[in-house]
VOKOL-898010 format. One record per residue (C-alpha): y, x, z. Coordinates in steps of 0.001 Angstrom, whole numbers, plus 500000, padded with zeros to 6 digits. Layout:
// VOKOL-898010
YXZ/...
END
This chain:
// VOKOL-898010
474061506265478511/474202507327482149/471548510025481884/473902512240479827/475864514520482148/479275515753481025/480048519462480712/482883518819483189/480284518894485990/479543521998488031/475789522729488313/476296522793492101/477240519112492277/474857516728493972/476393513727492176/477772514070488627/481284512803487978/479719509944485996/477995508796489180/481043509031491452/483165506025492419/486360506185494491/487188502661495600/489377500848498090/488682497622499922/491994495751500106/493185492229500913/495214489945503150/494656490269506894/491469488551508097/489999488085504601/486995490167505683/487647493669504315/486237495564507275/483232493246507616/482517493783503906/482800497556504373/480425497439507350/477827495589505250/478214498164502477/477549500951504980/474482499102506247/472982498430502807/473641502021501686/471946503455504771/475010505089506370/474473502986509504/471255501383510692/472860498637512748/475514496271511483/478812496684513368/480862493540513945/484668493513514029/484781490814516724/482528492935518945/484796495978518496/481872497843516921/483011498364513318/482559501967512149/485793502056510133/487867500438512916/487557503425515217/490961503414516953/491095501764520372/493956499553519204/491912498386516198/488904497458518308/491009495623520875/492915493590518298/490132493154515734/492389494359512911/492557497471510723/495576499675511418/494800502945509654/492896503396506412/489477504958507014/487601507031504424/483821507042504314/481195508059501743/477888506388500963/475131506463498335/473816503537496314/471086503127493722/471535500222491326/468607497921490614/469951496860487199/472383497714484449/473039500974482598/472885502796485910/469585501331487125/467553503658489372/470330506272489435/471916507259492742/475711507119492954/478195508422495496/480748505795496477/483783507057498398/485325504054500157/488700503599501820/488971500499504028/492661499596504115/494693497457506547/495628493894505657/498599493466508004/501930493855506239/503217496250508929/500708498847507703/501226498392503969/501952502134503587/498276502809504311/497361500628501328/500038502215499139/498900505800499624/495235504887499357/495651503069496044/497628506049494732/494474508208494789/491717505660494104/490019504988490766/489067501367491449/489287498641494069/487529495613495486/490061492892496261/488716490561498945/489829486930499108/489041484125501536/487079481284499917/489072478757501967/492630480093501596/492331481812498195/495322484027497411/497455484660500502/500838486444500813/499498489914501539/496946489420498729/499920489272496364/501459492420497859/498201494358497516/497715493069493961/501186494306492967/500379497695494493/497192497852492393/499216496966489293/501752499680490139/499076502388490174/497011500841487311/493904500410489474/490949498580487826/489477496020490207/486843493430490892/487271490526493298/485007489395496129/485564485819497306/484346486107500884/483623483508503596/481678481125501363/479956479956504565/483238478665506052/484140474977506226/486404474188503280/485118477067501119/485780476455497416/484909479342495097/486361477950491872/489590476915493623/489957480478494938/489462481850491406/492083479418490128/494630480670492711/494026484190491379/494900482976487907/497970480959488898/499489483076491673/498452486555490543/498415485861486770/495011487570486760/492502487150483937/489872486311486558/486423485000485621/483315484460487746/480471486925487205/478372484843489585/478460481240490736/477595480304494334/474564478192495137/475941475760497666/478941476236499952/479874476098503635/476678475696505722/474711475131502520/475646478474500923/472332480128500158/472668482340497097/474284483277493795/473670482716490098/474218485736487845/476073484441484777/475185487534482764/471429487755483402/471120483986484014/469018484252487135/469440482756490587/469394484943493704/468349482912496737/468450484585500142/465597484320502619/467144482461505560/464532483898507938/465928487397507288/469436487527508791/470056491026507390/470333489678503830/467903492292502490/465247489770501421/465962487433498535/464105485818495633/465055485873491958/464473482344490681/465281480199487630/468689478505487611/468619475237489618/468617472278487246/471635470663488927/473749473751488155/472548474407484596/475533472643483024/478075474514485199/476357477856484455/476473477194480700/480156476242480883/481281479274482903/479076481693480942/480651480432477726/484113480939479254/483162484462480404/481906485477476942/485036484038475294/487210486094477659/485222489280476963/485495488743473209/489196489665473498/488241493184474614/485038494006472726/484499493705468968/480704493497469266/480995490565471652/483645488924469477/481592489220466268/478410487868467834/480225485136469762/482055483871466676/478858484180464627/476878482126467134/474507485025467864/472913485697471236/474372488563473247/472110490826475290/472617491389479008/473462495069478384/476087494180475774/477788491788478170/477742494272481032/479268496968478868/481941494526477738/482776493639481355/483035497353482169/485291498041479186/487583495088479943/487769495926483667/488623499596483125/491199498494480545/492945496450483294/492664493250481277/489879491500483189/488838490824486791/485246489846487520/484758487663490594/481755487584492957/481246484939495680/479600485754498993/479709485872502763/479888489333504287/479422487917507791/476251486088506711/475061489139504716/475073487418501352/476476488849498137/477466492335499305/474652494051497347/475993492322494224/479432493766494978/477877497250495154/476128496723491826/479413495609490268/481204498657491721/478720500935489972/478416498906486756/482052497939486190/484474500185488103/485380503560486598/484248507065487404/486958509767487302/485870510514483704/486522506944482563/490226507086483356/493031508814481433/493898512293482736/496228512286485731/499755513191484639/502130515516486434/505039517805485620/505515521547485627/508533523303487113/510479522774483875/509923519015484062/507500518971481147/504458516634481306/501121518213482250/497711516524482071/495136517102484805/491632516568483446/488727515702485768/486708518895485326/485024521104487921/485583524167485748/489390523994485648/491958525221488228/492250523152491420/494900520428491606/495029517524494024/497220515297496173/497570515255499967/497808511507500546/497355511153504307/497803513229507461/495993512614510726/496222514373514083/492723515099515379/492153516158518990/489286518471517964/490394520187514756/494180519701514762/495937518447511623/493616516811509094/494937516484505551/493186513870503397/492991515310499894/492060513820496529/490863516509494122/491744515705490514/490456518907488935/488649522112489880/486210523146492568/487549523765496084/485621526003498470/486132526764502133/488397529799502598/490263529258499314/494023529830499103/496056527033497489/499727526856496562/502188524128497635/505011523901495039/507260521935497426/507406524753499968/506606527667497687/503964528787500200/500274529557499911/497965527824502400/494420528894503232/491715526240503654/489811527135506832/487477524106506808/486426521379504380/485233518047505757/483605514936504326/484998512063506386/482977509243507902/485774507224509537/486647509324512636/483414511368512337/483081514199509859/480603516533508181/481462520145507351/480952520978503689/481214524266501814/482577522942498521/484309519857497149/484558519000493469/486811517162491036/486878513457491858/486071513995495538/488066512703498498/487785515117501416/489761516388504400/491051519930504713/491871521885507850/494069524958508169/497100523965506099/500299523848508139/503384522918506168/502052519899504270/503433516344504182/502161513135502609/502576513299498842/502390517090498484/500596518554495495/498250521398496477/496965523516493593/495756526838492330/498593529355492101/498133529735488339/498225525995487545/501870524923487184/501804521217487969/503257518787490469/501977515227490923/504138512217491637/503812511286495325/503256507698496468/506378505680497273/506882503812500529/508990500827501571/512022501178503809/511632500324507526/513020496898508396/513076496999512182/513987499502514897/514115499833518667/515319502341521210/512780504234523304/513554506198526473/511160508437528472/510910507738532196/510876511379533320/511904514797531958/508211515678531545/507765512530529452/510718513627527307/508905516698525993/505631514869525432/507482512025523702/509253514419521312/505917516024520394/504194512658520009/506937511091517884/507018514136515619/503258513975515023/503268510221514467/506163510515511992/504197513197510096/501231510823509822/503179507705508863/505885507876506152/507197504403507099/507834505428510721/511194507128511278/512715508776514352/516395509577514851/518887510060517663/521887507725517726/524824510136517824/527078507642519625/524714506625522440/522280509567522543/519375507117522411/516178507877520502/515633505209517848/512311504517516178/512118502426513016/509113500844511323/507752497954509292/507506495293511997/507030494402515649/503302495153515571/503903498518513884/506277499638516654/504020498170519333/501111500273518043/503322503393517953/504377502782521561/500772502220522588/499635505425520867/502378507375522664/501024506117525967/497313506628525243/497210509724523062/500226511640524355/500376510300527957/504024509279527622/505562506700529952/508581505194528220/510776502107528204/511638500448524917/514628498334523951/514610495045522094/513708495470518400/516692495700516062/516974494748512409/517560497204509557/520515495448507959/522103496680504740/525584496386503281/526696495858499688/529729494716497714/530398491536495762/533555492588493924/535030495539492024/537782497903493135/539529501186492508/540497503691495173/541296507321495732/540301509725498435/542480512639499485/541610515397501900/544646517616502533/544903520006505469/547462522746506011/547095524959509067/549194528013508404/546690529997506360/544597528788503458/544548525000503431/542165522354502150/542796520141499129/540507517618497506/541463514499495526/539075512043493828/539654508690492128/536792506212491657/535941502779490331/533430500765492371/531434497804491075/528365495860492260/524879496155490749/522082493593490703/519818493506493750/517263496300493837/519081498434491234/520087501011493851/523030503417493756/524407504858490531/527149507472490355/528660508328486961/530834511356486256/533581510314483796/536089513058484599/537661514565481486/540133517336480855/539189519347483929/541055517063486363/538337518027488839/536770521428488106/533065521365487261/532069523186490458/533654520437492579/532014517461490814/528688517752492648/530274518044496152/532370514948495376/529272512988494338/527422514278497415/530261512912499529/529936509501497867/526212509401498611/526817510507502211/529436507802502711/526904505232501483/524798505930504579/527355504095506731/529064500959505465/532453499617506507/531265496392508177/528816497622510795/527799501115509708/524575500144507919/523425501822504672/525119500529501517/522936499503498566/523222498326494961/526540499614493673/527882501754490838/530603504372491250/532477505935488356/534314509128489233/537087509144486622/539984511286487828/541404513484490558/543345516665491093/542862520106492586/544771523061493966/544208526549492559/543952528110496025/543247525395498607/540523523374496868/536959523851498131/533572522151497987/534028520809501501/537453519332500664/536089517481497613/533072516245499560/535459514730502114/537527513270499274/534386511572497931/533647510130501372/537194508804501822/537287507364498286/534110505309498728/535128504066502193/538493502905500846/536988501328497727/534406499425499779/537091497800501908/538664496420498732/535409495305497047/534511492306499232/531763493956501302/528991491805502754/526256492369505324/522676491831504105/519713490869506237/515980491176505437/514369487870504502/510656487367505101/508225485249503138/506414483251505812/503297481205505145/501943478932507869/498601477155507772/498831474185510119/496841471018510783/498582468000509254/499638466530512622/501818469552513456/503470469897510044/506700468158511096/507137470263514233/506469473481512313/508996472612509594/511613471562512128/511196474879513919/511570476788510634/514816474930509905/516165475923513338/515402479537512390/517585479267509254/514405479021507178/514359477672503618/511183475738502811/509814476885499436/506691474766499121/504143472619500945/500568472695499694/498244470047501143/494603470957501688/491770469079503343/492849468518506953/495727470989506917/498854472036505066/500204475408503904/503971475677504410/505749478517502587/509300479454503588/511897482220503455/513178483056506950/515526485825508191/513561488515510019/515906488381513017/514840484765513603/511121485602513606/510911487604516838/508311486066519117/507199483600516462/503488484174517098/503886482714520595/506045479808519411/503761478756516555/500772478716518918/502726476566521359/503856474118518653/500316473645517308/498270474038520497/496882477270519123/495599475769515862/498149477070513328/498224480585511929/500852482415509932/501482485528507886/504735487250507045/505714489703504286/509113491204503327/510686489302500457/514290490331499767/517750490804501294/520390488049501485/524007487982502738/524357487125506418/526252483855507011/529888484510507926/529622482820511316/526851485230512379/528288488531511105/530582489174514090/527746488570516554/525526491056514723/528257493694514594/528889493379518328/525325493203519630/523045495297517425/522474499017517462/522926500797514180/519723501712512398/519780505212510861/519607505545507117/516381506853505686/516595510544504883/
END
């Protein structure tokens, strides 16, 4: 099967499209993504010494802030080569392009844009905790972009590790059709190998070889024979839903070959209906080679997926087929400022062959950009290449006016790809330079950082003149501030973080807006009448034109609607953006001479402001889903503290020796929580926090918020 090379391949390719895998490593913070990536790089020969996250030596955690904190902040791309020992692809070398993504919720945009351009993913879970809050967020992002995935249950060497319990949390919390492909031999300190449910052999690691390279293939241990038979039966039954050959033989009581089962797993995985699960311990160097084999055997190549869909300038659908011989089309999914080469644009090529010096067209700007250099990235290192092909992830140098989400293509290929979407910032703070020299450097630095990060916004408060920066959380803004100091040599003072509140309405109303000015010459006249009603949470803003009979001339409808949208940027309670409402523009009047676009835009603004005052406006605050893992003896103190923070306890899940408390808590009450939770538990509890939803602010708190908080600018 794998020896046949498609005609879509250029003869210049080193690795055929069939042997190319673009994958992401994604999970909750501290599940072991970066450690897993480091082991992959070691086993594929990219590095010859294993880098440890806790030593600050991980290849993909190259930023100073990442090495100091032991977390991933920016997604790092790196390529490696792997030759499978078994399966349809045995003895064939594959190129695996890997993106190691952050796990902290503040940097979820890095995961979002990475998954937008990847063909497959490895979701990493902790064998002790199972599915955690950010695991759910990442899983939803994979679902959004239809990314086939396998799962790696890491940390099988940890006290409390339970592989089957972790798989069960995937089924219950993620609604995943998850089934083990391997069973662990032992757990915790006794974890020593894996049993392959497909080939029915045991892989036992040589404990004298700490690198994990040496292992023995042995018969299945007698004490696990019954469990292997049970889970293999369950696996085959699950695969029968996706493969007729498996179904016929399974129902007929016939024996299925190893190759038939592997092909069925591949088909079901690529079809998004099945998730194979592998146990292991990246830190102890056990199981990572099996993950690599599953990446090659079960995750798709660019040819296995449906053609990428875009639109032409007329809005008609266009398919982009993975083929080296077609015109170039790809997506710029990440920007990075590099001190040596300037602006690096990370680029996923969906079709065509891109060579150094080529000129590509950007339909957003209508400009042609010339590619001066092509790079294959290895975290923050890079190799110059002459040509990149369909399916490749590379970096390009020389393009100027490019932002995240831009389509870059051949001039004769009319297509535009859908860019990734990003969440709204939930927190902001003011930042002031200490000197006039710092002012200039700060402006340059903030502009570059905002180009890199779509969830980081910069705006000047028109009332106070302060520079406001907005992001996804305290850590996000702390990293931005730290990068300003280290990379751009800016000394600056920052204000207390502020919350990105929203406003909405709870009732319906009707109102009119009039803008009439007479100053001797030609005047201004605009008059609009609207109905305002609430929409369900998350529905957004809808404006309907119901004007009949020419009450408002056609040329003034759009300015009126523009005015309504502009007015929604500043609500009537505290000036925060207004969300989730429907406006029907149903009537108005005009003057033959004095009416203008500007007058009707102002009429739209006045109409919405007046209608909002009558529609029972409320202030909304961001609510966070908080999950705390605490030893049993501190459970009462933790819950009492959450209640003081206006938290609503959602669930308490007891585990051996500790308890997992899940709650919804207003973001404003969570400032400084990391210090408080350590104090309450003597450093033994840990927590994670993800955005959940918005809720109305209690009436007794609204006035305090209006008086004391700075206004956060609307996203533009």
